[in-house]
N, C-alpha and C positions, 0 to 999 in steps of 0.2 A: 557399275552405277546402280544396278538393280539390288545388289547385295547391300549397298550403303542405305538405300531406301528401306529395305527389309529390316536392317539393324536399327535404323532410326525409329521406325514404327514400333519395333519390339521394345526399344528403350522408352519410348513415350508411354506405351501401354503398361510397362512395368512401373514407371514413375506414377502413373495415375492410380494403379492398384495399391501402391504403397501409401500414397497421399490420401486416399479415400477415407480410411478410418479417422485420421487426424482431422480432415475437413468435416466429417460428420460430427465429431465431438465438438469442434469449434462452432458449428451451426447450432447444435443443441444448446450450448451455453450462451450463444449470442441471442437466441430466441428467449431464453429464460431471463437473462440479465438486462436485455435492452427493451423489454416489453414495458409499456406505460403502466403506471400504477392503477390498481383497481380501487373501487370504492371501499372495499374492506381494508386496503392498505392505508387509506386516509384515517380510518378509525384507529388503526395501530399508531399512526403518526401522532394523532391527538393524545392518545394515552401516554405515549413516551414523552411528549412535550409537557404534559401535566406532571408526570413523575419527575422530570428534570426541574420543573419549577418548584416542586416540593423539596427536592434535594437541595436546591439553591437557597431556599428559605431556611432550612435546618442547618446548612453549612455554617452560617454565621454564629449559630449557637454552639456548634462543636469546635469553633476555631480556638477557643480558650483551652479546651482540653487536648488539642492536637499537640501541644508542647510535651505532654506526658508520654506520647508515643515516640517522640524523638529520642528519649532515653532508653527505649527498648530495642533500638536498632543494633544488630550484631555487627561485629567488625567486618565479617565477610560481606554483609549487605551494604555497609558503608563503602567498602572497597569497590564493590561492583557498581554502586551508584556513581562513585568517582570516575571509574573507567568509562562508564556510559556517557557521563557528562563530557569528559575529555574527547571521546569519539565524536559526539555531536558538534562540539566546538571545532574540532579538526575538519570535519566535513563542511562546516560552514565556511571556514577560511579557504578550503580547496575550491569550493563553489565560487567564492569571491574572485580567486585568481583566475579561474576558468572564465568567469563573466567579464573580467577586465581584459583578458587575453594578454596580460603582462604580469610579471612576477612582483614588481615593486611599483605601487602607486598607479595612478591613471595617466595615460598618455595625454598630454595637453597640446 
């Protein structure tokens, strides 16, 4: 019984030693990412909101010229865009099936 206790203690100490670097890294990023915004961050938020508003105003003017760019798409880019669209639609339907918990229609 004493050897079992010694082995268990050694196993726990080994697990703690291996998990410590991962836990320290997790805590570092948790402190950085979960901290509340500072006053300087609010200035950056305001600047980015103003830039987004300017971009939205100029997007209407550039809408007519966007058709010219459509003719400049290569076949490889068009094929890649098609595959990405098919993938997004497929994952949408897979999510619907998972959400319904039934393959065909909703159970009534």
